[in-house]
Backbone bond lengths (Angstrom), bond angles and torsions (degrees), N, CA, C in turn:
res aa  C-N    CA-C-N  psi(-1)  N-CA   C-N-CA  omega(-1)  CA-C   N-CA-C  phi
1 M - - - 1.470 - - 1.527 109.71 -
2 A 1.328 117.28 129.25 1.459 120.54 -178.27 1.523 110.45 -66.56
3 S 1.325 114.86 140.87 1.462 119.15 179.73 1.523 109.83 -71.10
4 E 1.326 115.12 146.89 1.460 120.43 -178.71 1.525 110.02 -70.41
5 E 1.315 116.10 136.98 1.467 120.73 -178.89 1.525 109.67 -64.18
6 R 1.331 114.95 130.50 1.467 120.18 -176.98 1.527 110.45 -76.14
7 K 1.327 115.90 136.96 1.450 120.64 177.83 1.527 110.01 -75.82
8 P 1.340 117.84 146.20 1.473 120.16 175.69 1.523 110.23 -62.60
9 P 1.323 117.93 151.98 1.474 120.27 179.86 1.528 111.76 -66.91
10 R 1.320 115.73 151.99 1.462 120.97 175.74 1.523 109.76 -76.40
11 V 1.301 116.95 142.15 1.462 122.86 178.12 1.522 108.41 -99.57
12 L 1.337 115.98 125.40 1.463 121.22 -179.19 1.526 109.46 -133.64
13 L 1.304 117.35 131.96 1.463 121.67 172.43 1.526 107.01 -86.92
14 T 1.330 116.60 102.56 1.468 120.50 -170.01 1.520 114.30 -97.68
15 A 1.331 117.66 -22.71 1.467 118.60 -176.34 1.521 109.79 -158.72
16 F 1.324 116.02 147.34 1.470 122.41 172.26 1.523 107.17 -166.01
17 P 1.338 118.01 153.12 1.468 119.97 179.39 1.528 110.36 -65.50
18 D 1.314 115.81 150.00 1.466 117.99 176.70 1.522 111.75 -92.97
19 H 1.348 117.10 -10.19 1.460 119.40 -178.46 1.528 109.22 -162.57
20 F 1.332 115.75 144.94 1.464 121.55 172.42 1.513 109.24 -108.83
21 S 1.325 115.73 131.81 1.460 121.19 176.39 1.523 109.40 -123.74
22 L 1.304 116.46 147.10 1.455 120.63 177.35 1.525 110.33 -64.51
23 P 1.340 117.49 153.70 1.462 120.56 -177.75 1.524 112.55 -56.35
24 A 1.332 114.95 135.62 1.464 120.34 179.23 1.526 110.63 -75.80
25 R 1.305 115.85 162.83 1.457 121.03 177.25 1.525 109.13 -63.24
26 P 1.337 117.61 128.50 1.473 119.79 -179.17 1.519 110.41 -69.15
27 S 1.316 116.07 129.29 1.464 119.72 -176.47 1.524 112.61 -88.53
28 A 1.312 116.95 -34.36 1.470 120.87 -178.50 1.519 108.19 -122.82
29 S 1.323 116.27 90.24 1.456 120.73 -178.69 1.525 108.88 -158.39
30 T 1.321 115.84 178.90 1.457 120.06 179.97 1.526 110.34 -72.99
31 A 1.310 114.86 163.51 1.464 119.78 178.25 1.525 110.57 -62.96
32 A 1.340 117.62 -34.48 1.464 121.11 -179.78 1.526 111.06 -64.37
33 V 1.331 117.23 -42.68 1.460 121.19 179.99 1.529 109.96 -65.40
34 Q 1.308 117.43 -43.99 1.465 120.45 179.31 1.528 111.14 -63.28
35 D 1.344 116.24 -38.87 1.462 119.36 178.27 1.523 110.85 -68.02
36 A 1.332 117.86 -39.16 1.461 121.23 178.21 1.523 110.38 -60.93
37 H 1.325 116.73 -43.46 1.461 120.75 178.74 1.526 110.78 -63.24
38 R 1.326 116.58 -43.15 1.469 120.93 -178.33 1.531 110.69 -64.14
39 Q 1.328 117.31 -49.04 1.457 120.25 -176.95 1.535 111.97 -68.73
40 T 1.332 116.23 -37.27 1.460 119.36 178.75 1.513 110.34 -60.94
41 N 1.315 117.37 -46.46 1.459 120.94 -177.80 1.530 112.29 -71.16
42 F 1.320 117.37 -24.84 1.461 120.36 178.52 1.532 111.50 -82.05
43 L 1.341 117.11 -47.38 1.454 121.35 -173.19 1.529 113.38 -84.72
44 L 1.323 116.94 -22.94 1.459 120.14 -177.76 1.531 111.10 -119.89
45 R 1.313 115.62 35.56 1.462 120.79 -175.43 1.526 111.69 -60.57
46 A 1.323 117.63 -44.69 1.468 120.38 -177.00 1.525 111.48 -66.22
47 E 1.352 116.78 -42.63 1.464 120.34 179.53 1.520 111.50 -62.93
48 L 1.337 116.62 -43.30 1.461 120.10 -178.72 1.531 111.14 -67.98
49 A 1.325 117.05 -35.14 1.467 119.61 177.92 1.528 110.60 -64.59
50 E 1.322 117.65 -40.62 1.463 120.85 178.11 1.523 111.23 -68.00
51 F 1.340 116.67 -36.82 1.465 119.76 177.65 1.527 110.57 -64.89
52 E 1.323 116.72 -44.00 1.463 120.35 178.01 1.531 110.34 -59.76
53 K 1.320 116.99 -40.45 1.464 120.55 179.63 1.532 110.85 -65.75
54 A 1.353 116.40 -42.61 1.468 119.84 -179.70 1.522 111.61 -65.56
55 M 1.328 117.10 -37.32 1.471 120.19 179.03 1.528 110.51 -67.78
56 N 1.340 116.75 -38.65 1.463 119.31 179.01 1.527 111.86 -72.99
57 L 1.324 117.52 -29.06 1.461 119.89 172.32 1.527 110.31 -61.75
58 Q 1.332 116.05 -42.25 1.460 119.43 177.19 1.526 111.09 -58.64
59 L 1.321 116.92 -43.61 1.460 120.08 -179.11 1.523 111.43 -66.12
60 R 1.320 117.38 -33.77 1.466 119.67 176.52 1.528 111.03 -65.26
61 V 1.335 116.20 -38.87 1.461 119.52 177.85 1.524 110.58 -68.63
62 V 1.331 116.80 -40.98 1.472 120.40 177.69 1.527 110.04 -60.47
63 A 1.329 117.36 -44.47 1.465 120.99 -178.77 1.524 111.52 -58.98
64 A 1.324 116.52 -29.71 1.467 120.14 -179.44 1.529 112.52 -76.72
65 Q 1.347 116.29 -6.41 1.474 120.07 -178.19 1.534 111.52 -102.68
66 S 1.321 117.74 25.53 1.463 120.25 -175.24 1.526 113.00 -60.53
67 R 1.321 116.91 -22.21 1.462 119.37 -179.72 1.530 112.24 -105.69
68 A 1.332 116.73 13.34 1.463 120.10 -179.36 1.522 109.90 -64.26
69 R 1.305 116.80 137.63 1.461 122.34 -177.78 1.532 109.76 -139.02
70 G 1.326 115.66 162.17 1.449 121.24 171.47 1.519 113.64 91.94
71 P 1.341 116.61 172.03 1.462 121.00 -175.57 1.524 113.94 -64.33
72 R 1.316 118.23 -32.15 1.462 119.20 179.70 1.523 111.15 -66.46
73 A 1.306 116.34 -40.36 1.468 119.80 175.87 1.519 110.32 -63.86
74 A 1.335 117.21 -40.65 1.465 120.63 178.12 1.520 110.89 -60.93
75 A 1.336 116.76 -42.29 1.460 120.77 -179.14 1.521 111.31 -63.00
76 V 1.337 116.54 -52.69 1.466 119.98 -175.98 1.521 111.08 -65.62
77 L 1.332 117.46 -48.72 1.464 120.01 -174.38 1.526 112.53 -67.81
78 S 1.326 118.13 -35.64 1.464 119.43 -178.77 1.530 111.59 -71.27
79 F 1.335 117.87 -45.58 1.464 119.76 178.25 1.525 111.03 -70.61
80 W 1.319 116.77 -35.69 1.464 120.66 176.46 1.520 110.77 -63.52
81 S 1.328 116.94 -39.71 1.467 120.86 178.27 1.529 111.22 -59.98
82 R 1.337 116.53 -44.46 1.469 120.10 178.51 1.525 110.75 -62.43
83 A 1.331 116.48 -42.69 1.458 120.15 -179.37 1.532 110.89 -64.95
84 Y 1.322 116.62 -43.26 1.467 121.18 -179.62 1.529 110.87 -61.28
85 M 1.317 116.61 -46.19 1.462 119.94 -179.23 1.528 111.27 -66.61
86 G 1.341 116.86 -35.44 1.459 119.40 176.42 1.517 111.73 -62.43
87 L 1.324 116.63 -42.06 1.466 120.68 177.90 1.523 111.30 -64.92
88 A 1.329 116.71 -45.22 1.464 120.47 -178.80 1.525 111.08 -62.85
89 D 1.334 117.21 -44.03 1.463 120.75 -178.78 1.526 111.54 -69.05
90 A 1.340 117.00 -38.64 1.465 119.74 178.51 1.524 110.93 -65.15
91 C 1.322 117.15 -37.91 1.466 120.48 176.45 1.520 110.46 -61.93
92 N 1.321 115.93 -43.90 1.457 120.76 179.64 1.528 110.90 -59.63
93 L 1.339 116.69 -47.71 1.458 121.03 -178.78 1.525 111.42 -66.14
94 M 1.332 116.94 -39.14 1.459 120.11 -179.07 1.518 111.24 -63.52
95 T 1.334 118.08 -43.39 1.468 119.76 -178.42 1.518 111.66 -68.16
96 Y 1.333 117.85 -18.83 1.465 121.54 177.25 1.528 112.37 -97.89
97 G 1.334 116.67 10.35 1.463 120.36 174.64 1.511 115.00 79.97
98 S 1.323 118.16 13.33 1.464 121.14 179.75 1.529 108.94 -94.82
99 Y 1.319 115.99 67.57 1.460 121.04 -171.93 1.526 112.85 -68.21
100 A 1.317 117.76 -37.20 1.463 120.84 -176.68 1.525 112.60 -66.68
101 S 1.333 117.47 -19.22 1.469 120.96 -179.24 1.525 112.07 -85.66
102 C 1.325 118.12 -9.70 1.467 120.77 -174.86 1.528 114.61 -79.53
103 P 1.348 120.74 -41.26 1.465 119.38 -176.98 1.528 115.08 -54.79
104 P 1.359 121.07 -42.87 1.475 118.19 178.71 1.529 112.66 -60.97
105 L 1.325 117.79 -39.80 1.460 120.68 179.01 1.527 110.88 -65.65
106 L 1.315 116.30 -41.70 1.460 119.66 -177.78 1.524 111.32 -73.18
107 R 1.340 117.11 -32.86 1.467 119.46 175.67 1.533 109.83 -65.36
108 T 1.331 118.05 -42.15 1.460 121.10 176.94 1.527 110.74 -63.47
109 T 1.332 116.25 -40.83 1.469 120.41 176.59 1.518 110.80 -58.36
110 L 1.326 116.30 -45.67 1.461 120.39 -179.82 1.526 111.08 -65.26
111 D 1.334 117.41 -37.53 1.462 120.67 175.72 1.532 110.72 -60.87
112 C 1.328 117.00 -42.69 1.471 120.53 -179.21 1.524 111.36 -67.09
113 I 1.326 116.94 -35.47 1.465 120.11 175.07 1.521 109.78 -67.08
114 A 1.334 116.89 -40.43 1.465 120.72 179.53 1.521 111.13 -60.95
115 V 1.340 117.19 -40.81 1.462 120.11 179.17 1.525 110.29 -63.67
116 Q 1.317 117.51 -43.67 1.470 119.87 178.50 1.525 111.34 -59.88
117 R 1.321 116.23 -45.45 1.467 119.55 -179.78 1.527 111.05 -63.01
118 S 1.334 115.87 -39.66 1.461 120.01 -179.92 1.527 111.22 -66.80
119 L 1.340 116.60 -43.22 1.460 120.04 179.98 1.522 111.63 -64.61
120 V 1.333 116.59 -42.32 1.465 119.97 178.21 1.532 109.75 -61.78
121 G 1.346 115.99 -43.37 1.455 119.83 -179.03 1.517 113.28 -64.85
122 D 1.361 116.51 -28.23 1.466 121.74 -179.55 1.524 111.80 -98.02
123 D 1.335 116.40 12.14 1.470 121.91 -179.15 1.532 111.94 56.68
124 F 1.333 116.89 32.74 1.467 124.57 174.31 1.538 113.10 61.35
125 A 1.328 118.28 21.57 1.465 120.83 -174.41 1.524 111.93 -58.97
126 E 1.335 118.04 -49.34 1.462 119.77 -177.06 1.523 111.59 -67.85
127 Y 1.325 117.10 -38.13 1.467 119.69 -179.84 1.529 110.77 -65.43
128 E 1.312 116.56 -41.98 1.466 119.69 -178.79 1.523 111.80 -69.08
129 D 1.343 117.51 -27.97 1.467 120.17 173.08 1.524 110.87 -69.84
130 W 1.333 116.30 -38.17 1.471 121.31 -177.33 1.526 112.08 -76.81
131 F 1.321 117.41 -34.48 1.460 123.63 -167.72 1.534 115.38 -55.32
132 P 1.337 120.84 -46.66 1.477 119.25 -174.78 1.530 113.74 -58.15
133 G 1.331 117.96 -33.48 1.461 120.11 179.43 1.510 113.69 -110.65
134 G 1.331 116.67 15.18 1.458 119.97 -177.24 1.511 113.69 -63.03
135 V 1.322 116.41 -34.04 1.465 122.24 175.81 1.523 106.70 -120.92
136 S 1.323 116.73 125.24 1.462 121.37 -177.27 1.520 109.43 -145.81
137 H 1.325 116.88 -168.39 1.461 122.08 175.78 1.520 109.68 -114.34
138 L 1.305 115.62 138.88 1.460 122.30 171.85 1.523 105.77 -125.47
139 G 1.335 115.30 95.69 1.455 119.50 -169.89 1.513 109.00 67.70
140 A 1.331 116.28 -127.07 1.464 120.47 179.26 1.530 112.02 -91.41
141 A 1.336 116.73 -2.48 1.463 120.59 -175.66 1.524 111.24 -93.65
142 V 1.323 115.58 152.54 1.458 121.63 170.02 1.527 107.24 -84.86
143 A 1.324 116.32 126.02 1.468 121.20 -175.30 1.521 110.64 -110.47
144 F 1.327 115.90 133.96 1.463 122.62 174.64 1.528 108.25 -107.83
145 D 1.320 116.82 117.92 1.459 121.34 172.35 1.528 107.26 -72.93
146 L 1.338 117.63 114.93 1.459 120.38 -171.42 1.516 113.12 -62.02
147 G 1.284 118.93 -23.70 1.469 119.68 176.13 1.508 112.61 51.38
148 R 1.313 116.53 53.70 1.476 121.30 -175.82 1.528 110.81 -54.35
149 Y 1.337 114.97 131.71 1.462 119.66 -170.54 1.520 109.05 -147.12
150 R 1.301 117.02 126.44 1.458 121.43 178.70 1.524 108.86 -115.30
151 A 1.317 116.63 132.14 1.465 119.46 -175.06 1.522 112.47 -139.15
152 A 1.334 117.26 28.35 1.465 119.58 -177.50 1.517 112.06 -58.96
153 S 1.334 117.28 -30.62 1.468 120.12 -177.88 1.522 111.97 -61.84
154 A 1.336 116.90 -20.42 1.465 119.89 -179.22 1.521 112.28 -73.21
155 V 1.332 117.82 -14.44 1.469 119.80 178.55 1.527 112.77 -120.69
156 V 1.342 118.40 -28.59 1.466 118.71 -175.47 1.522 111.90 -66.52
157 S 1.338 117.39 -22.98 1.458 119.96 178.80 1.529 111.84 -77.36
158 D 1.331 116.96 -16.17 1.462 122.06 176.15 1.530 107.77 -83.01
159 E 1.327 117.28 126.67 1.466 120.59 -171.82 1.525 112.47 -55.35
160 R 1.316 117.32 -51.17 1.463 118.85 -175.74 1.523 111.75 -77.15
161 L 1.334 117.88 -42.10 1.462 119.82 178.64 1.520 110.86 -67.36
162 G 1.329 117.00 -34.56 1.458 119.55 177.85 1.516 111.82 -63.98
163 L 1.330 116.84 -42.47 1.464 120.83 176.20 1.521 110.62 -61.50
164 L 1.327 116.41 -45.64 1.460 120.24 -179.86 1.529 111.17 -64.01
165 Y 1.333 117.11 -38.92 1.466 120.96 179.62 1.525 110.37 -62.20
166 R 1.333 117.20 -44.52 1.469 120.19 -179.95 1.525 111.08 -66.31
167 L 1.332 116.55 -41.86 1.459 120.18 -178.60 1.530 111.25 -66.38
168 L 1.335 117.08 -46.90 1.460 119.71 179.55 1.523 111.40 -64.74
169 S 1.323 117.19 -34.78 1.465 120.22 178.13 1.521 110.24 -63.64
170 D 1.337 117.12 -44.90 1.462 120.49 179.84 1.528 111.86 -65.55
171 L 1.343 116.73 -38.19 1.465 119.86 -179.35 1.523 111.97 -75.87
172 T 1.333 117.29 -21.66 1.455 121.08 -179.95 1.525 111.83 -82.69
173 M 1.326 116.73 -37.58 1.460 121.12 -178.52 1.531 110.49 -71.90
174 P 1.355 117.22 151.71 1.473 119.54 179.08 1.525 111.86 -81.20
175 H 1.333 116.56 53.04 1.458 120.05 175.57 1.532 109.42 -69.35
176 L 1.313 116.31 155.83 1.465 120.36 -176.70 1.526 111.36 -64.36
177 G 1.330 116.25 -49.92 1.460 119.24 -175.93 1.510 114.19 -72.70
178 S 1.329 117.22 -41.53 1.461 118.76 -178.94 1.528 110.61 -67.02
179 T 1.324 117.66 -35.72 1.469 120.54 177.45 1.523 110.83 -64.11
180 L 1.343 116.56 -43.68 1.461 119.63 178.06 1.526 110.86 -64.36
181 F 1.330 116.93 -39.54 1.459 120.77 179.73 1.527 111.59 -62.93
182 L 1.346 116.62 -41.47 1.463 120.11 179.37 1.527 111.58 -67.16
183 A 1.331 117.35 -35.74 1.470 120.83 -178.45 1.520 112.47 -86.83
184 S 1.337 116.41 -22.50 1.466 120.00 -175.95 1.525 110.50 -139.65
185 P 1.339 118.08 69.15 1.467 120.07 -177.29 1.520 113.45 -65.87
186 E 1.346 118.05 -16.98 1.465 121.08 177.03 1.522 112.10 -97.13
187 A 1.320 117.64 18.60 1.466 121.58 -178.47 1.523 110.90 -59.34
188 G 1.336 115.38 143.25 1.459 122.00 176.99 1.507 110.37 -141.48
189 L 1.318 116.33 -176.62 1.462 120.09 -177.73 1.522 112.06 -69.07
190 Q 1.319 117.70 -27.37 1.458 120.87 -176.33 1.523 114.01 -98.35
191 K 1.326 117.04 -21.43 1.466 119.35 -173.20 1.517 110.52 -150.41
192 L 1.346 116.31 141.56 1.464 122.83 175.17 1.523 108.54 -120.49
193 P 1.327 118.35 85.80 1.476 121.26 -178.61 1.529 110.97 -77.45
194 I 1.312 117.14 99.13 1.457 122.12 -177.28 1.523 109.91 -89.32
195 G 1.318 115.61 120.63 1.459 120.33 176.07 1.517 109.25 -96.00
196 F 1.310 117.30 107.70 1.468 121.27 -176.13 1.530 109.58 -75.59
197 A 1.341 116.30 117.93 1.468 122.04 -177.58 1.533 110.52 49.41
198 D 1.322 115.57 43.54 1.462 121.83 -175.97 1.527 110.89 -78.62
199 S 1.321 116.88 129.82 1.465 121.96 178.71 1.515 111.90 -113.31
200 S 1.326 116.44 20.06 1.463 119.62 179.30 1.521 110.48 -66.53
201 F 1.311 115.66 145.27 1.464 120.44 -179.68 1.518 110.78 -61.49
202 H 1.340 115.83 137.56 1.467 121.75 176.00 1.520 107.02 -136.68
203 L 1.326 116.61 112.89 1.458 120.82 -174.53 1.522 111.84 -62.21
204 G 1.331 117.13 -41.39 1.451 119.80 -179.02 1.516 112.38 -59.95
205 W 1.332 116.27 -49.25 1.463 119.99 178.58 1.526 110.81 -63.49
206 A 1.316 117.69 -42.37 1.465 120.78 -178.39 1.521 110.76 -62.60
207 Q 1.331 117.63 -41.93 1.457 120.28 179.49 1.528 111.42 -68.64
208 L 1.319 117.46 -41.63 1.463 120.13 177.42 1.524 110.80 -58.19
209 I 1.334 115.61 -50.29 1.464 120.00 -172.90 1.528 111.15 -69.94
210 T 1.328 118.24 -39.20 1.469 118.71 177.48 1.532 110.47 -64.87
211 G 1.316 117.06 -36.22 1.457 119.98 175.64 1.517 111.68 -61.92
212 W 1.342 116.50 -42.90 1.473 120.64 178.05 1.528 110.73 -66.19
213 L 1.325 116.59 -41.32 1.465 120.21 178.37 1.523 111.05 -59.33
214 L 1.315 116.09 -47.32 1.457 120.32 -179.30 1.526 111.28 -62.43
215 H 1.322 115.50 -47.42 1.465 119.20 -176.99 1.522 111.03 -62.99
216 L 1.326 117.36 -44.71 1.465 120.18 -178.29 1.524 111.53 -69.50
217 A 1.340 117.89 -34.26 1.467 120.06 178.24 1.527 110.39 -63.07
218 V 1.336 116.48 -41.63 1.470 120.10 179.98 1.526 110.58 -72.27
219 V 1.343 117.82 -40.73 1.468 120.35 178.36 1.524 110.74 -63.03
220 Q 1.337 117.22 -39.38 1.459 119.77 177.29 1.528 110.71 -63.35
221 L 1.304 116.91 -41.22 1.466 120.67 178.43 1.530 110.61 -61.90
222 E 1.326 116.77 -46.06 1.461 120.66 178.91 1.522 111.45 -63.88
223 T 1.334 116.05 -39.07 1.466 120.52 -179.13 1.521 111.06 -64.83
224 A 1.332 116.74 -44.77 1.464 120.21 179.47 1.529 110.72 -62.49
225 L 1.315 116.50 -41.09 1.467 119.72 -178.14 1.524 112.20 -69.57
226 S 1.343 116.72 -18.42 1.464 119.23 178.29 1.522 112.24 -80.49
227 A 1.343 117.29 -12.22 1.466 120.78 179.17 1.522 109.10 -70.82
228 P 1.335 117.50 137.16 1.473 120.03 -173.39 1.521 114.58 -64.95
229 D 1.330 119.47 -26.59 1.461 120.85 -174.99 1.518 113.52 -96.84
230 I 1.336 117.80 4.41 1.462 121.17 177.57 1.528 108.29 -88.04
231 S 1.327 115.77 120.59 1.462 119.61 -177.23 1.525 110.80 -124.10
232 I 1.333 116.25 135.82 1.469 122.00 177.42 1.523 108.25 -143.18
233 D 1.317 115.90 163.78 1.462 118.86 -179.52 1.530 110.28 -80.66
234 K 1.318 115.28 171.22 1.457 121.74 -173.48 1.529 111.95 -63.05
235 A 1.323 116.73 -40.25 1.469 120.34 -177.38 1.522 111.19 -65.36
236 L 1.336 116.99 -43.56 1.455 120.47 179.75 1.527 110.63 -67.42
237 R 1.324 117.02 -38.86 1.462 119.17 177.63 1.528 110.70 -62.31
238 S 1.319 117.01 -38.33 1.464 120.60 178.24 1.521 110.82 -62.60
239 D 1.341 117.38 -41.71 1.468 121.23 177.37 1.527 110.71 -62.87
240 C 1.332 116.36 -40.63 1.462 120.57 -179.30 1.524 111.19 -67.16
241 E 1.319 116.63 -38.00 1.462 120.12 -179.34 1.516 112.19 -70.00
242 A 1.337 117.37 -19.65 1.467 120.83 177.80 1.521 111.87 -81.23
243 A 1.335 117.95 -17.19 1.464 121.63 -175.10 1.523 112.97 -58.84
244 P 1.352 120.29 -46.08 1.475 118.69 179.04 1.527 113.12 -60.83
245 R 1.323 117.74 -35.47 1.468 120.46 178.38 1.526 110.64 -67.24
246 D 1.325 116.78 -41.38 1.459 120.39 177.70 1.523 110.66 -64.15
247 L 1.340 116.35 -38.49 1.468 121.36 178.51 1.524 110.02 -61.08
248 A 1.330 116.87 -48.49 1.458 120.66 -178.05 1.524 111.10 -61.77
249 H 1.311 116.68 -38.16 1.471 120.43 -179.45 1.528 110.97 -62.73
250 V 1.327 116.91 -41.51 1.461 120.90 -177.34 1.525 111.65 -73.52
251 L 1.338 117.16 -40.96 1.458 120.68 -173.53 1.526 113.39 -88.75
252 D 1.324 117.72 -7.12 1.462 120.86 -178.22 1.523 110.20 -81.33
253 D 1.317 115.28 69.20 1.465 122.33 -179.37 1.525 107.09 -140.62
254 S 1.307 117.04 111.52 1.466 121.19 -175.48 1.522 112.82 -65.20
255 R 1.335 117.50 -13.70 1.471 120.24 -179.70 1.524 112.53 -83.95
256 R 1.334 116.91 -13.67 1.466 119.80 179.36 1.524 110.04 -70.36
257 C 1.312 115.97 153.10 1.462 120.35 172.39 1.529 107.69 -73.38
258 H 1.320 116.49 129.93 1.456 120.71 -178.28 1.523 109.77 -150.02
259 A 1.310 115.51 161.04 1.462 121.95 -178.65 1.515 110.39 -107.95
260 M 1.338 116.14 141.81 1.453 122.33 176.54 1.524 108.42 -140.94
261 E 1.315 115.70 156.93 1.461 120.19 174.50 1.522 108.49 -99.90
262 E 1.328 115.38 124.27 1.462 121.30 -178.05 1.518 109.48 -138.22
263 D 1.326 116.24 123.68 1.469 122.48 178.32 1.525 112.01 54.78
264 G 1.330 116.24 37.49 1.460 120.38 177.05 1.512 114.63 82.50
265 H 1.326 118.16 1.38 1.468 122.02 178.92 1.529 109.82 -117.80
266 I 1.340 116.07 157.28 1.460 120.62 173.58 1.526 108.12 -92.83
267 V 1.324 115.61 125.94 1.462 121.42 -177.17 1.521 108.57 -117.14
268 L 1.327 115.97 129.50 1.458 122.47 174.36 1.520 108.42 -98.58
269 H 1.319 116.82 121.44 1.459 121.98 -179.28 1.522 110.07 -100.97
270 N 1.334 116.03 149.78 1.475 123.24 176.20 1.525 111.81 59.84
271 F 1.306 117.15 41.42 1.463 121.87 179.92 1.524 108.41 -87.20
272 R 1.330 116.74 119.04 1.468 121.22 -179.62 1.520 109.42 -157.39
273 R 1.308 115.98 153.98 1.467 120.15 -178.10 1.514 112.11 -76.78
274 A 1.315 118.27 -42.03 1.468 121.91 -175.94 1.517 110.02 -123.59
275 S 1.319 115.53 158.73 1.460 120.07 -179.07 1.521 112.15 -64.49
276 T 1.328 116.76 -24.08 1.463 120.73 178.98 1.523 112.12 -90.53
277 G 1.332 117.78 -3.42 1.450 120.91 -177.25 1.519 112.49 -78.31
278 Q 1.320 115.17 164.18 1.457 121.45 178.54 1.530 109.71 -78.49
279 P 1.334 118.32 119.28 1.467 119.77 179.62 1.525 110.79 -66.68
280 K 1.329 116.27 144.84 1.459 120.71 179.65 1.523 109.86 -139.38
281 Q 1.308 115.42 167.89 1.438 122.52 177.11 1.525 110.35 -101.07
282 I 1.323 115.30 142.12 1.451 121.67 173.31 1.534 107.11 -120.83
283 V 1.322 117.19 127.24 1.447 121.94 178.64 1.522 108.64 -110.85
284 L 1.317 116.48 126.30 1.462 122.13 178.76 1.527 107.68 -103.38
285 I 1.336 116.53 115.81 1.465 120.86 -174.85 1.530 111.97 -118.55
């Protein structure tokens, strides 16, 4: 007798934070970490306030999906969850001066956003094919079919996301030059001052990373809202649509450290450790 076809698992949104708050002042840490937290919150107050607002907007949209069901909801909410946690953890590390630990988290966040955009663009066809057997049994064990999926093309074609994807990829990989740059941002022709596990405040890194956090938080919000099964009321949608304008207002400052592509290279402008320092350019070749 043929075995009865197994029904796909039910999708349930069982837990999510009710609020996002910026990282608190570290109580038991080195003086460098405490100083990094203090200076970050003082010099980047406006950027962090906008990031906190964008993260809480995401949670408001998630809360409205309490009755979401089916494989499409599973796809969006699971990848969105990874992206949200990557942003939250990267913010935490950045405010504590752990700049070198942020690119891998942000690259993973961008990958998760790319998958969502790709699935939405393909009407979730591949996910819905994978979903019925995605979780099964292998002997007495619960087996997860990894469903390996690459979706970089969904972001590399976007001018700004493509630049960010290439930059985060280079900073994440153990390349010779990017590793030296992360450990010795003040490197010069005469001296390579390597700070081993250094958590000292660096304005250039802090501005770069907060800019990436803000941009990815808004892109994730826009990506989730583009999914066909995500539903919110008119007032919340209006708040979400204002997020890109608020982002542009905060980041539209030529004095901030920012990355641009010039002559085939990525150039970091206004890179400096302190607000009183001389801004310089860094070219990654």
